[in-house]
C-alpha atoms as one frame of an Amber mdcrd trajectory, in Angstrom:
protein
  -6.540  -9.283 -11.518  -6.613  -8.532 -15.189  -4.351  -6.010 -16.878  -7.550
  -4.632 -18.400  -8.465  -3.333 -14.946  -5.050  -1.922 -14.026  -4.301   0.057
 -17.199  -7.596   2.053 -17.234  -7.295   2.685 -13.479  -3.835   4.181 -13.990
  -5.012   6.341 -16.845  -7.885   7.660 -14.707  -5.596   8.389 -11.720  -3.046
  10.518 -13.583  -5.384  13.444 -14.466  -6.539  13.592 -10.849  -2.971  14.189
  -9.745  -2.451  16.843 -12.412  -5.530  18.834 -11.336  -4.969  18.790  -7.559
  -3.538  22.069  -6.209  -0.064  22.124  -4.695   3.177  20.203  -5.102   1.854
  16.792  -6.042   3.947  13.723  -6.648   3.616  10.575  -8.732   5.832   7.600
  -8.032   6.144   4.016  -7.030   6.572   1.938  -3.914   8.364  -1.377  -3.453
   7.629  -3.432  -0.334   9.072  -6.328   1.613   6.016  -7.958   3.255   6.529
 -10.017   6.430   3.415 -12.209   6.856   1.566 -12.556  10.148  -1.691 -13.855
  11.655  -2.926 -16.854   9.565  -0.957 -15.990   6.412   2.254 -17.989   7.160
   0.186 -21.122   7.850  -1.787 -20.713   4.627   1.328 -20.265   2.495   3.339
 -22.839   4.468   6.224 -20.431   5.019   7.038 -17.331   7.009   9.272 -16.039
   4.190   8.576 -12.425   3.239   6.505 -11.573   0.195   6.996  -8.726  -2.239
   4.734  -5.862  -3.252   4.677  -3.025  -5.767   2.414   0.017  -6.101   2.066
   3.111  -8.174   0.877   6.097  -6.208   0.006   9.763  -6.320   0.502  12.106
  -3.370  -1.845  15.083  -3.293  -1.060  18.262  -1.324  -2.895  21.474  -0.533
  -0.815  24.618  -0.981   0.187  26.431   2.226  -1.089  29.795   0.975  -4.707
  28.544   1.016  -4.734  27.233   4.587  -2.865  27.534   7.830   0.630  26.089
   7.528  -0.275  23.378  10.076  -3.143  22.184   7.863  -0.819  21.905   4.866
   1.178  19.261   6.771  -1.567  16.771   5.885  -1.691  15.137   2.468  -3.509
  12.258   0.770  -1.964   9.361  -1.092  -3.834   7.274  -3.670  -2.332   3.911
  -4.572  -2.861   0.905  -6.792  -0.744  -2.191  -6.297  -0.289  -5.850  -5.599
   1.486  -8.168  -3.166   2.373 -11.861  -3.405   3.359 -14.544  -0.899   4.721
 -17.925  -2.036   6.346 -20.927  -0.425   9.842 -21.028  -1.891  10.267 -24.185
  -3.950   6.632 -25.110  -3.350   3.661 -25.536  -5.633   2.121 -22.495  -7.312
  -1.151 -23.511  -5.649   0.336 -22.701  -2.223   0.202 -18.942  -2.752  -1.728
 -15.866  -1.657  -1.972 -12.733  -3.810  -3.529  -9.389  -2.905  -4.410  -6.563
  -5.294  -5.474  -3.292  -3.746  -6.724   0.219  -4.339  -6.205   2.443  -1.331
  -6.162   5.901   0.143  -3.743   6.902   2.893  -3.613  10.115   4.890  -0.157
  11.323   5.895   0.497  13.763   8.733   3.992  15.248   8.843   5.211  15.701
  12.412   7.392  18.747  11.875   7.720  21.741   9.588  11.220  23.082   9.106
  10.085  25.815   6.696  11.266  24.152   3.486   9.230  24.406   0.304   8.415
  20.695   0.536   7.362  18.596   3.495  10.102  16.384   4.871  11.007  14.389
   7.956   8.865  11.914   9.919   5.167  11.358   9.288   2.272   9.178  10.463
   0.223   7.050   8.045  -3.372   5.831   8.262  -5.392   4.396   5.429  -8.085
   2.129   4.038  -7.773  -0.371   1.220 -10.095  -2.255  -1.086  -8.401  -5.678
  -1.334  -8.963  -8.354  -3.979  -7.558 -11.625  -2.576  -6.618 -14.696  -4.617
  -5.832 -17.745  -2.468  -4.356 -20.821  -4.140  -6.043 -24.225  -3.739  -3.403
 -25.598  -1.337  -3.427 -22.388   0.752  -7.224 -22.384   1.012  -9.161 -24.083
   3.798 -11.639 -25.404   1.192  -9.034 -27.066  -1.064 -10.165 -24.908  -3.990
  -8.884 -21.589  -5.273 -10.683 -18.734  -3.504 -11.271 -15.162  -4.587 -12.598
 -12.514  -2.228 -12.961  -8.744  -2.124 -12.504  -7.314   1.368 -11.637  -4.098
   3.137  -8.271  -3.589   4.762  -6.579  -0.949   6.866  -3.030   0.285   7.188
  -1.180   2.274   9.854   2.456   3.180  10.109   5.317   5.604  10.371   7.421
   7.014   7.550  10.224   9.452   6.930  10.787  11.644   3.871  14.544  11.577
   3.321  14.548  13.848   0.270  12.089  15.250  -2.254  12.276  11.971  -4.166
  12.702   9.278  -1.470  10.686   8.033   1.526  11.037   4.984   3.778   8.080
   3.561   5.702   7.208   0.861   8.202   3.513  -0.031   7.876   1.108  -2.654
   9.190  -1.691  -3.974   6.957  -4.674  -5.865   8.356  -7.476  -7.631   6.482
  -9.515 -10.831   6.501  -9.979 -13.082   3.477 -12.485 -15.378   5.209 -13.111
 -16.429   8.831 -10.269 -18.982   8.659  -7.732 -16.629   7.030  -6.971 -13.409
   8.881  -4.080 -11.434   7.419  -1.602  -9.216   9.216   1.458  -7.965   7.345
   4.402  -5.836   8.477   5.708  -3.934   5.460   9.065  -2.251   4.945   8.512
   0.217   2.081  10.667   2.365  -0.168   8.914   5.178  -2.069  10.509   6.782
  -5.112   8.927   9.980  -6.474   9.324  11.336  -9.986
């Protein structure tokens, strides 16, 4: 994916976060991606991949709705993930670039000014896949744009730190189904 796509997308996302009512957050996420389904066979390794995202978390203020409704928030994200065979050819790789929207539901409210503690995650992703020639079933580099979904569980440890365990599912083509278990660390500014 070209930097000419990422930079304008970031610039368009920042004003949205600034205009949303409530205590919004902007930050980043780093992921350790454990491949599953057909992905380890395509890459030739079950070694974890790495991922990075920038994200904005959008909240509704409690004074506008019932407190229970304010325990739901939306998260917009833009990021990428990469899987490689260590010491292998650069053609034996799979990369994913995504734009997504997650909904978070916090499981408890302890009356603090910010939501904290455990939460559930559910989301949809628009995924741009780049599969190297040696990882592809056709022997040629493949590019595909597909939908994906994510579900998981997270915990807000402080106002600036979350940890999450998520599952991502998608399909590049009929011969390459992707399932990824992700261990995530979110840092909020």
